[in-house]
N, C-alpha and C positions, 0 to 999 in steps of 0.2 A: 504494500500500500504506500503510495507516494505521499509525502508530507505536504506537497504543493506549496512550498515556501521558496522565496528568492530574496536576494540582496540586490540593491541598486546602488550605483555609483556614477559619478559624472565629473567632468572637469571642463571648464569654459576658459578659453584664452582671454587675457586681459582686455584686448580690444573689443571683445564681444560681451563682456560682463555688464550687468545693469540694464540689459535690453529685454529681459523677460524670456530669453532663449531657454535657460535651464528650467524655469518654471513650466514652460509649455512642453518641453521634452519629457520631463518627469510626468506630467499629466498624461501625455500620450502613451508612455510606457506603462504606467499604472493601469490606465483603461484597457490596454491590450492584454496585460497580464491577468486582469480580473475577468474581462469579457470573453477573450479568446482562449487563453491558456487555463482559465478557471483556477488560478492560484488562490490560496486562502489568505496569505499575508506576504508583505514585502517589508524588509527592514533596510535601514541605511545607517552607516556609521559616519559621524562627522566630528571634527575637532571642536571643542567647546568655544574656541575663539573665532570660528568661521561663521559669523553672523549671517552673511548673505546666503550661505548654503542651508543654514538652519531655517531661514525665512522661506526658501524654496520648498523645503519639506513641509513646513507648517501650512503654506498656501495650498499644498496638495493634500492636506488632511492627515499627514503623519503626526504622531504624538510621541514625545520623548518618553522612553520607558525606563532607561537606566544609564548609569555611567560605568565604564569599564576602563581598566588599565591593561593594555595589551601591547605586545611587540609589534612595531611598525617597521616593516622591512625597508621602506624607502628612506627613512631617517635613521635606521639601524639602532633603534632604541625603543624603550617602552614609552608609550604616550597614553594620555587619557583620551577617550572618545565617548561621545554620547550616542546611544542607540535610539533611533526613531523607528516607529512601526506603524503600518497601516494594515487594517484587516478588510477583507472583502465582506461587505455588508449583505450581499445578495446570497451568499452561501450559508 
C-alpha cells in the first residue's frame, strides 16, 4: 500500500524573485499532485530565515508542523529547518 506522500522543493533565481512565479508553480504542482496523482499530503522543508519561501507555502495552504535539526549536504553541516505540510482535503 502506497503512502501517497511527497516532498516539494523549489529555487527561483534572483532576477525572477518577487514576481509570484514560485507561488503559482507551487499551486500548480499541489493541484496536480492532489487531483491527478491522488496524493494524500505534501511536505516542504524551509530554513527559518527564508521568509519569502515561507510566504509561498502559506499562500498555498501549507501549515508549519514542526522544527527539525538535520544534516544539510549543500552546506555540509547541521541546520534547523521548518517542516510545512498540506493535506488533500478531498480524500
